[in-house]
C-alpha positions as CSV (number, residue, x, y, z in Angstrom):
1,M,145.7,-157.1,40.8
2,L,146.7,-160.5,39.6
3,L,150.4,-159.7,40.3
4,A,149.6,-158.7,43.9
5,T,147.7,-162.0,44.3
6,V,150.6,-164.1,43.1
7,V,153.0,-162.3,45.3
8,G,150.8,-162.7,48.4
9,C,150.4,-166.4,47.9
10,A,154.2,-167.1,47.7
11,K,155.8,-168.4,51.0
12,A,159.0,-167.0,52.5
13,P,162.1,-169.1,51.7
14,M,162.8,-171.9,54.2
15,K,165.9,-171.7,56.5
16,P,168.8,-173.9,55.3
17,A,169.3,-177.2,57.1
18,D,172.2,-177.6,59.5
19,P,175.4,-178.7,57.8
20,A,176.2,-182.4,58.3
21,P,178.4,-182.8,61.4
22,D,182.0,-184.2,60.9
23,E,182.6,-187.8,62.0
24,V,185.5,-188.2,64.5
25,L,187.1,-191.3,65.9
26,V,187.0,-191.6,69.7
27,S,188.4,-194.0,72.2
28,L,187.9,-194.7,75.9
29,P,190.7,-194.2,78.4
30,T,192.3,-197.4,79.8
31,S,193.5,-198.1,83.3
32,D,196.7,-199.9,84.1
33,E,199.3,-200.3,86.8
34,V,202.2,-198.1,86.0
35,T,205.3,-196.8,87.8
36,D,206.3,-193.2,87.7
37,Y,209.8,-192.5,86.4
38,E,212.1,-189.7,85.2
39,E,214.4,-189.9,82.3
40,F,217.9,-188.4,82.1
41,I,220.9,-188.2,79.8
42,G,224.2,-189.6,81.1
43,H,227.4,-191.4,80.1
44,T,229.3,-194.5,81.2
45,E,232.7,-194.5,83.0
46,A,235.0,-197.2,84.0
47,I,235.1,-198.0,87.7
48,F,238.9,-198.2,87.6
49,S,241.1,-196.3,85.1
50,V,244.9,-196.5,85.4
51,E,247.7,-194.7,83.6
52,V,250.5,-197.3,83.5
53,R,253.9,-195.9,84.4
54,A,257.2,-197.5,85.2
55,R,258.7,-197.4,88.7
56,V,262.4,-197.4,87.6
57,N,264.4,-195.6,84.9
58,G,265.8,-197.6,82.0
59,Y,265.4,-198.5,78.3
60,L,262.3,-200.3,77.2
61,D,263.2,-203.8,76.2
62,K,259.9,-205.7,75.4
63,V,256.2,-205.1,75.0
64,N,254.2,-208.3,76.0
65,F,250.7,-207.5,74.8
66,N,248.8,-206.6,71.7
67,D,247.1,-203.2,71.5
68,G,243.5,-203.5,72.7
69,D,244.0,-206.8,74.6
70,E,241.9,-207.6,77.7
71,V,244.4,-208.4,80.4
72,E,244.2,-209.8,83.9
73,K,245.7,-208.2,87.0
74,G,249.4,-209.1,87.4
75,T,250.0,-209.7,83.7
76,T,253.5,-208.5,82.6
77,L,252.9,-205.7,80.0
78,F,256.4,-204.2,79.6
79,E,260.0,-205.2,80.4
80,I,262.7,-202.7,81.0
81,D,266.4,-203.6,80.6
82,A,267.1,-205.3,83.9
83,R,270.9,-205.8,83.7
84,P,271.9,-202.7,85.8
85,Y,269.4,-203.6,88.5
86,K,270.4,-207.3,88.5
87,A,274.0,-206.2,89.0
88,T,273.0,-203.9,91.9
89,F,271.0,-206.8,93.4
90,D,274.0,-209.1,93.2
91,N,276.2,-206.5,94.8
92,T,273.8,-206.1,97.7
93,I,273.9,-209.8,98.3
94,A,277.6,-209.8,98.4
95,M,277.6,-206.9,100.8
96,L,275.2,-208.7,103.0
97,E,277.4,-211.8,103.0
98,Q,280.4,-209.6,103.9
99,G,278.5,-208.1,106.8
100,Q,277.4,-211.5,108.1
101,A,281.1,-212.7,108.0
102,R,282.2,-209.6,110.0
103,L,279.3,-210.2,112.4
104,T,280.5,-213.7,113.0
105,R,284.0,-212.5,113.8
106,T,282.9,-209.7,116.1
107,T,280.5,-212.0,117.9
108,A,283.3,-214.3,118.8
109,D,285.5,-211.4,119.9
110,H,282.8,-210.0,122.0
111,R,282.2,-213.4,123.7
112,R,285.9,-213.8,124.5
113,A,286.1,-210.2,125.8
114,D,283.3,-210.9,128.2
115,A,285.2,-213.8,129.7
116,L,288.4,-211.9,130.0
117,L,286.7,-208.9,131.6
118,Q,285.3,-211.1,134.4
119,R,288.9,-212.2,135.2
120,N,290.3,-208.6,134.9
121,A,292.5,-209.9,132.0
122,I,291.5,-207.2,129.6
123,G,291.6,-203.4,129.8
124,R,288.4,-201.5,129.8
125,E,289.3,-199.5,126.7
126,E,290.0,-202.7,124.7
127,Y,286.7,-204.2,125.8
128,D,284.8,-201.1,124.7
129,R,286.4,-201.2,121.3
130,I,285.4,-204.9,120.8
131,Q,281.9,-204.3,122.0
132,G,281.6,-201.3,119.6
133,D,282.8,-203.4,116.6
134,Y,280.1,-206.0,117.5
135,A,277.3,-203.5,117.6
136,E,278.5,-201.9,114.4
137,S,278.5,-205.2,112.5
138,K,275.0,-205.9,113.7
139,A,273.8,-202.6,112.3
140,T,275.6,-203.2,109.1
141,I,273.6,-206.4,108.6
142,G,270.4,-204.5,109.0
143,A,271.5,-201.9,106.4
144,A,272.6,-204.6,104.0
145,K,269.2,-206.3,104.3
146,A,267.3,-203.1,103.6
147,S,269.6,-202.4,100.6
148,L,268.9,-205.9,99.3
149,D,265.1,-205.4,99.7
150,M,265.4,-202.2,97.7
151,A,267.5,-203.8,95.0
152,Q,264.9,-206.6,94.8
153,L,262.1,-204.1,94.3
154,N,264.0,-202.3,91.6
155,L,264.7,-205.6,89.8
156,D,261.0,-206.6,90.1
157,W,259.9,-203.2,88.8
158,T,261.7,-203.7,85.6
159,K,258.7,-205.8,84.7
160,V,255.7,-203.5,84.5
161,V,252.6,-205.5,85.3
162,A,248.9,-204.7,84.9
163,P,247.6,-203.2,88.2
164,I,244.0,-204.1,87.4
165,S,242.1,-206.4,85.2
166,G,240.6,-204.7,82.1
167,L,241.0,-203.5,78.6
168,V,244.5,-202.1,77.7
169,S,244.9,-199.3,75.2
170,R,247.7,-199.1,72.6
171,R,251.3,-198.9,73.7
172,L,252.5,-195.3,73.9
173,V,256.2,-196.1,73.9
174,D,258.1,-198.4,71.6
175,P,261.0,-200.6,72.6
176,G,264.4,-198.9,72.7
177,N,263.1,-195.7,74.2
178,L,264.2,-194.3,77.6
179,I,261.7,-194.6,80.3
180,K,261.6,-192.1,83.1
181,A,260.4,-193.5,86.4
182,D,257.0,-192.3,87.6
183,D,256.7,-190.0,84.6
184,T,256.5,-191.7,81.3
185,I,253.0,-193.1,80.5
186,L,253.3,-196.4,78.8
187,T,249.6,-197.2,78.2
188,T,246.2,-197.0,80.0
189,I,243.9,-199.7,81.3
190,V,240.2,-199.4,82.1
191,S,238.0,-201.9,84.0
192,L,234.9,-203.2,82.1
193,D,232.7,-205.3,84.4
194,P,230.8,-203.8,86.1
195,I,230.7,-200.2,84.8
196,Y,229.5,-196.9,86.1
197,V,226.7,-194.7,84.6
198,Y,226.8,-191.1,85.6
199,F,223.8,-188.7,85.1
200,D,222.6,-185.4,86.5
201,I,219.2,-184.8,88.2
202,D,217.7,-181.4,88.0
203,E,216.9,-179.5,91.2
204,R,213.1,-179.8,90.8
205,T,213.2,-183.6,90.5
206,V,215.6,-183.8,93.5
207,L,213.1,-181.9,95.6
208,K,210.3,-184.0,94.4
209,I,212.1,-187.2,95.3
210,R,213.2,-185.9,98.7
211,R,209.6,-184.9,99.6
212,L,208.4,-188.4,98.6
213,I,211.1,-189.9,100.9
214,A,210.0,-187.6,103.7
215,E,206.4,-188.7,103.2
216,G,207.4,-192.4,103.3
217,R,206.3,-193.1,99.8
218,V,209.8,-193.7,98.4
219,Q,212.8,-195.4,100.0
220,S,216.1,-193.7,100.0
221,R,219.4,-195.2,98.7
222,T,220.5,-195.9,102.3
223,E,217.3,-197.9,103.0
224,A,217.1,-200.1,100.0
225,E,218.7,-200.8,96.6
226,L,217.3,-198.3,94.1
227,P,216.9,-199.8,90.6
228,V,217.8,-197.9,87.5
229,Q,217.1,-198.7,83.8
230,I,219.6,-197.9,81.1
231,A,219.5,-197.7,77.3
232,L,222.3,-197.1,74.8
233,S,222.0,-194.7,71.9
234,D,220.6,-197.4,69.5
235,E,218.1,-198.8,71.9
236,E,214.4,-197.7,72.2
237,N,213.5,-199.5,75.4
238,F,215.6,-199.7,78.6
239,P,216.9,-203.3,78.6
240,H,219.7,-203.0,81.1
241,Q,219.1,-203.1,84.8
242,G,221.4,-201.5,87.4
243,T,221.3,-199.9,90.8
244,I,222.1,-196.5,92.3
245,N,225.2,-196.6,94.5
246,F,226.2,-192.9,94.8
247,S,224.8,-189.4,94.9
248,D,227.0,-186.3,95.3
249,N,226.9,-184.2,98.5
250,R,225.9,-181.0,96.9
251,L,224.3,-179.6,93.7
252,D,226.3,-177.9,91.0
253,A,225.8,-174.2,91.4
254,G,226.3,-173.6,87.7
255,T,223.8,-176.1,86.3
256,G,221.5,-176.7,89.3
257,T,221.9,-180.4,89.1
258,L,222.9,-183.3,91.4
259,R,225.4,-185.8,90.1
260,V,224.2,-189.4,90.6
261,R,225.9,-192.7,89.7
262,G,224.5,-196.1,88.9
263,V,226.3,-199.4,88.4
264,V,225.4,-202.0,85.8
265,A,226.8,-205.4,84.8
266,N,228.8,-205.6,81.6
267,P,229.4,-209.2,80.7
268,R,230.8,-210.6,77.5
269,T,228.3,-210.6,74.7
270,R,228.8,-214.3,74.1
271,A,231.1,-217.1,75.3
272,G,234.5,-217.2,73.7
273,V,234.8,-213.5,72.8
274,R,236.0,-210.6,74.7
275,T,233.6,-208.0,73.3
276,R,231.3,-206.3,75.8
277,L,228.4,-204.0,75.1
278,F,229.4,-201.1,77.3
279,S,232.6,-199.0,77.0
280,P,233.6,-196.0,79.0
281,N,232.3,-192.6,77.8
282,M,229.3,-194.1,75.9
283,F,226.1,-192.0,75.7
284,A,223.3,-193.5,77.7
285,R,219.7,-192.7,78.6
286,I,218.7,-193.4,82.2
287,R,215.2,-194.1,83.5
288,L,214.8,-193.7,87.2
289,P,211.7,-195.3,88.7
290,I,210.0,-193.1,91.4
291,G,207.7,-194.7,93.9
292,K,205.7,-197.9,93.8
293,P,203.4,-199.1,91.0
294,H,199.9,-197.6,91.0
295,N,196.8,-197.6,88.9
296,S,196.6,-194.7,86.4
297,I,194.5,-193.5,83.4
298,L,196.2,-193.9,80.0
299,I,195.2,-192.5,76.6
300,S,196.7,-192.6,73.1
301,E,199.5,-190.1,72.6
302,Q,198.0,-188.9,69.3
303,A,194.9,-187.6,71.2
304,I,196.9,-185.0,73.1
305,G,197.2,-181.4,71.9
306,T,199.4,-178.6,73.0
307,D,198.2,-175.0,73.6
308,Q,201.0,-172.6,74.6
309,G,202.8,-175.3,76.6
310,R,199.6,-176.7,78.2
311,K,198.3,-180.1,77.3
312,Y,194.6,-180.8,76.4
313,V,192.3,-183.3,74.8
314,Y,189.0,-183.0,73.0
315,V,186.2,-185.1,74.5
316,V,182.8,-185.7,73.0
317,K,179.8,-185.3,75.2
318,N,176.0,-185.8,74.8
319,A,174.2,-182.5,74.6
320,K,170.8,-180.9,73.6
321,I,171.3,-179.1,70.3
322,K,168.8,-176.5,68.9
323,D,168.0,-177.2,65.3
324,K,168.3,-174.0,63.2
325,K,165.5,-175.1,60.9
326,T,162.8,-176.2,63.4
327,N,164.1,-174.2,66.4
328,K,163.6,-177.4,68.4
329,E,166.1,-179.2,70.6
330,R,167.4,-182.6,69.6
331,D,170.0,-185.0,71.0
332,G,173.5,-184.7,69.6
333,E,177.2,-184.7,70.5
334,L,179.4,-181.6,71.1
335,V,183.2,-181.3,71.4
336,A,184.5,-180.0,74.7
337,Y,188.0,-178.7,75.4
338,Q,189.5,-180.4,78.4
339,P,192.9,-179.4,79.9
340,I,194.9,-182.3,81.4
341,K,198.1,-182.9,83.3
342,I,200.1,-185.7,81.8
343,G,202.7,-188.1,83.2
344,S,205.1,-190.6,81.8
345,L,204.9,-192.7,78.6
346,N,204.0,-196.3,79.3
347,R,204.2,-198.8,76.5
348,G,203.1,-196.3,73.9
349,M,200.3,-194.8,76.1
350,R,200.5,-191.5,77.9
351,V,199.6,-191.4,81.7
352,V,197.0,-188.7,82.5
353,D,197.4,-187.5,86.1
354,E,194.6,-184.9,86.2
355,G,191.7,-183.7,84.0
356,L,190.3,-186.9,82.6
357,A,188.0,-189.7,84.0
358,M,187.3,-193.2,82.9
359,G,184.5,-193.6,80.5
360,E,185.0,-190.2,78.7
361,H,185.1,-190.3,74.9
362,V,188.4,-188.8,73.8
363,V,188.9,-187.7,70.2
364,I,191.9,-189.4,68.7
365,T,191.7,-188.4,65.0
366,G,190.7,-185.2,63.2
367,L,191.8,-182.8,65.9
368,Q,192.4,-180.2,63.2
369,R,188.7,-180.4,62.1
370,V,187.1,-179.9,65.5
371,R,186.8,-177.0,67.9
372,P,185.1,-176.6,71.3
373,G,181.3,-176.5,71.0
374,K,181.3,-178.0,67.5
375,E,178.7,-180.7,66.7
376,V,180.2,-184.0,65.6
377,V,179.3,-187.7,65.1
378,S,181.5,-190.0,67.1
379,R,182.6,-193.4,66.2
380,L,184.1,-195.6,69.0
381,M,187.5,-197.2,68.2
382,S,186.3,-200.6,69.4
383,D,183.3,-200.5,67.1
384,L,185.5,-199.6,64.2
385,D,187.7,-202.7,64.9
386,K,184.6,-204.9,64.7
387,A,183.2,-203.2,61.6
388,K,186.4,-203.7,59.6
389,P,187.5,-207.3,59.2
390,A,191.2,-208.0,59.2
391,K,192.8,-208.3,55.8
392,P,196.1,-210.0,55.2
393,S,198.9,-207.6,54.2
394,S,201.4,-208.2,51.5
395,G,204.2,-208.3,54.0
396,S,202.9,-210.8,56.5
397,P,199.9,-213.0,55.7
398,G,197.1,-212.9,58.2
399,S,198.1,-209.6,59.8
400,A,195.8,-206.6,60.0
401,K,196.5,-203.0,60.9
402,V,193.9,-200.4,61.9
403,T,194.6,-197.0,60.4
404,E,193.0,-193.6,60.9
405,A,189.4,-193.4,59.8
406,A,188.8,-191.4,56.6
407,P,186.4,-188.4,56.8
408,P,182.8,-189.3,55.9
409,T,181.4,-188.0,52.6
410,G,178.0,-187.2,54.1
411,P,175.9,-187.6,57.1
412,K,175.7,-191.3,58.2
413,P,174.3,-193.0,61.2
414,S,177.1,-193.6,63.7
415,A,177.9,-197.0,65.2
416,G,179.1,-195.3,68.4
417,P,177.2,-195.2,71.6
418,L,176.9,-191.4,71.5
419,A,175.5,-191.3,67.9
420,A,173.1,-188.5,67.0
421,T,170.3,-188.9,64.5
422,P,170.9,-186.5,61.5
423,A,168.2,-184.0,60.6
424,P,165.9,-185.1,57.7
425,A,166.6,-183.6,54.4
426,T,163.9,-181.2,52.9
427,S,163.5,-179.3,49.7
428,A,163.4,-175.5,49.8
429,G,161.8,-173.0,47.5
430,T,158.3,-174.6,47.1
431,T,155.6,-172.1,46.0
432,H,152.0,-172.3,45.4
């Protein structure tokens, strides 16, 4: 009887309290004026590239440059033995003088024959012979002048000059070797300033740009200068500015891309030296701005997750939460899964084109600890900055760095605007 009384007086065990919600760090999206752009991989090429060949046969006599020199147009690079061509030139001069002497004599004969013919003092046959000699001597002078011009050209071509200004390669033939006209490559020269940058645009981007041009939102290359930004392999930003000056007339059927060319200045790195930053066939990254600057929403890159190729963020929203112990609703914060469409990276922040609005609280740390519908306690990034005073680091006095917030050890009141009050703690197992 006593046992039954004791058992009847005991209360059922109380339900356990809800587990303490995790604390997450959130931030607000920012708005800034950005320009949409596309990035491509390309390479540099010289505007002019020449294989230097001789125009005459002969033995190489001199090399008048150092390998790798920067030369000006018209600089003498090689000299071929000119003695045979000088002899030919002198011979043509003598032939021309001989022809001029003969022309002088036949001119006088022709003048006398005209006078005699008028007095019928010369036969017709003799007159025709004198007149023919005169015409032949005039033609001989023309042929002699043409031979002299050719001899002069051959003599000039024994000096091989730089056809363009630029950087010369090493010599490919040493003095004493036989040079074959229009065949033997002596060296190469490439121009340096300015320089071309070639890159390929995929078909999807080509169609996007052409539709923007059709809508009047973007100007074509024929309407205005299109800027392009260039970075070399060791550069993170795009410090070099150029312009687009060519696009091919068709896409490559094999790759589905359109070849486009930009031009960029390539001055000397400093006064008094010949070194320039760009060289032909360098790897380059190209950023092509598309459209005019416009206001966009930006968030931290670390807040973005990937789900089977789709981008998403977790946002914290106010909600009514049913307490498991009291079965009553209370104010709290829940995590929501929000798909987004992202744009370009702008000064370390990612542009969000769709799926996010200003004022929403985006989770930026602890993405692995949260899931849709989970209760959390949010802490706003700006409040965290105010709560933690800057401490000078060992590397640079007076500097401070905000790091990822550590997970809380227990339920604490949040400093954020969406903070929820934790449920009061109670003791379980009380009996009468």
